[in-house]
N, C-alpha and C positions, 0 to 999 in steps of 0.2 A: 534553709538547707534544701536542694533539689530533692524531690519525692520520688522514690523508688517505683517502676514499673515492672511487673513481672510477666513473662512471656513464655511460650512453649514454641520450640522449632520445629520444623519438618520432621527431622532425626530424632525427636524426643527430648533433646536436651532443654533444660529450663535456663532461660537467660533474663537477667536483670537489665534496665536501662534507667538513667537518670532523667527526670524531666523536670524543668524549672518550677519551684513553687510560687504560686502568686500571693500565698498567704491570706489573711483574713480579708473579706471584702464585704461591703455593705450595698448589695443589689436586691432591689425590690420589685417585684411584680406590680404593675400599676393597678391591678384589680385588687389587689391585697391591701394596697394603701390608700386606695381611694374612699371616701365617706360614703355610707350608705344614706338613702334619703332620710332616714330616721335620725342618723347621727347629724346631718345636716339641719333637719328641723330643730333638734334639741340645740345645736351649736348657736343657730340664727335666734331662737328665744332666748337663750342665754345672755348672747351677746347684745342684744337690743335692750333686755332688763337691765344690764350692767351699764350700758352706755346711758340709757335713760335716767337712771339713779343719778350718775354722775352729773347729767344736765340739770336734774332737778337740785342737786346741791348748789351747782353754779347760778342757778336762777334764784336760790333762797338765799344766797350770799350777795346777790347783786352784782355778780361778775360776768364776763363775757368769756368766749373762748374763740377758736378758729373755725373755719370751714362753714359750711352752711349752717351747722347748729349755732355758732357764734353769732353769724349774720342773723338768724332767726331770732336770737336772744335780744340782739342789739335793737332789732326793729320792734320787738315787743316793748323795750323799755321806753322806745321814742313815742309808739302809737297806743299803746296799751292793750293791743291785740293778744290774743292768747299765743303762745308758744306753740301748742301742736297744730294749730292751723297755718301760723306762718313757717314752720318747718316742712310742712307738706307743699305749700305754694312755692317757696323758695327753690325747692328741690326739682320742681316739675320741668323746669327747661333743660334739665341735664338728661332727659329720658332719652332723646335723639342720640346724644354722645355715647350714652351706656349701651343702646342697643347697636349702634354703628361699630364701636371699638371692642365690647365684650361679649356682644351676642345676647339672644333672647333670654337665655337662663339666668345669667348674670343680673339683667335688668330686672326680670320678674322678681329673683331675691332681693335686689337692692330696693325695690319699691315696696316689696312686702316688709322689709326692715325699717324702711321709714314710716310705714304706717303703724308698724309695732311699736316703734320708739314714740311716736305721736301719742298711741294709745295708753303705752305704759307712762308716760309723762301725766297723762291726765289723771291716771289712776294715783301715781304720787303725790299729785297736788291735793287731791281729797283725802287720801289715807296716810299720808306721811307729811304732816305739817308741823314746821319747827317754830317754836317760840322765839328761840334765838339760836343763831349760828355764827361762829367766830368767822369773819370774812377769810382768814389765811387758812384756816382748816377746810371750809366750803370750797374755796377756789384750787387750791392743791389737790386735795382729796378728790373734787367733782372731776378734775381734769385727768388725774389717774385712773380712776373708774371708766372715764370716756375712752381713755386711751385702750384700756384692756378690753372694753367692749368692742371698739373697733378692730382690734387684733383678732377677736375669736371670728367676727364677722368676716375679715379678710381670708382666714383660713377656711372658711366654709363657702368661698367664692360668693360672697356678698358684699356691701358696703352701705354707707349712709347717703350716698349720691353726692352730688357737687363735686368739692375739691377731692374727695375720696376717689371718685372715677378718673380725675386727671391725674393724680398721684399714682394709681394703679397703672394706667396706661403708659404714662412716663416711665415707671420703672421696669415694666415689660418691654418697652420699644428701646429705651436708651441704658438701662441699668441704674439711672440715677435713683436714689432711695427715696421711696413713698414718704418716709418721716421727713426728709429735707424739704421734699415739695410741700408737704403739709404746712413745715414750720414758716415757709416764704409767704403762703397764703394768710397764714395765721397773723402774721405780722401787719400785712396790710389791713385786715379786718380790725385787730386790734387798735392800730393806729386811728382808724376811723371812729372807734369808740370814745376818742377825745372830745367828739361832737355831742356826746350823750352824757358821758359818766364823768366824775371828777376824776383828775389824773392819779390819786393813790390808787382807786379802784382799777384804773386802766394799768398802771404798773403791776399791780397784783395779777391781774388777769394775764399780761405777758408772761409772768413767771409760770403760771398755771399752764398757759400754752406750750411751754417749753417741756415741762413735765410730760404734757401728753405726746409731743413729737418724738422725745427721747423714748418714751416706751415703743414707739413704732420703729424708730431708727434701731434700737438694739435688738429687737424681736422680729421685725418682719424682713427677713433677708431672703434671697432666693438660695434655695439648698439647705436652709436651716430646718425646714419642717417636712417631714415625710408624707404625711397624710394630706390628701387633696379632696 
């Protein structure tokens, strides 16, 4: 219903007019929705811890996932090198792309996140040792945790490098979902895993990568999240 507006004329008479009502709206000031530095720091610490825990479950299950994390796991199985070292090395070439397309702040946050995931993974390897873990549980649960961790990092203007950077740039430039981009690259990496892992483990890894991508597809959409 139009809202009433009351005014006083020059001769002293009171006059009411009707103006269209816009109804309730969701308009937020950028300054009120932007994360503080402390919130970003806590968010990045939380996201990297959760993602690294997921990767530790995957590694303990003998599975892989997509992205540069999956590539680092795959290289680790093939060479015997440590995951934290390989994860840092694989992501290094993407520094220029991150700086060019996303800016210095995003680049610094991303490489801080990569360093934290590498560090947390090393901690998990020494403090959280599994005598036995069911591969289905480890693979699906690990990808779920990795997806949640990535989602937290995306919302605090960070990533885990590599494919994450490409996925975010494409979503911002074209609107193509970061989750779908992640899934396409995941398929390529998991197919390559056939060179190293038995096919049942690869099929299970593929199912886990779908779980990770679905987390991003359903939750990381423009306009779905106010804070930035």
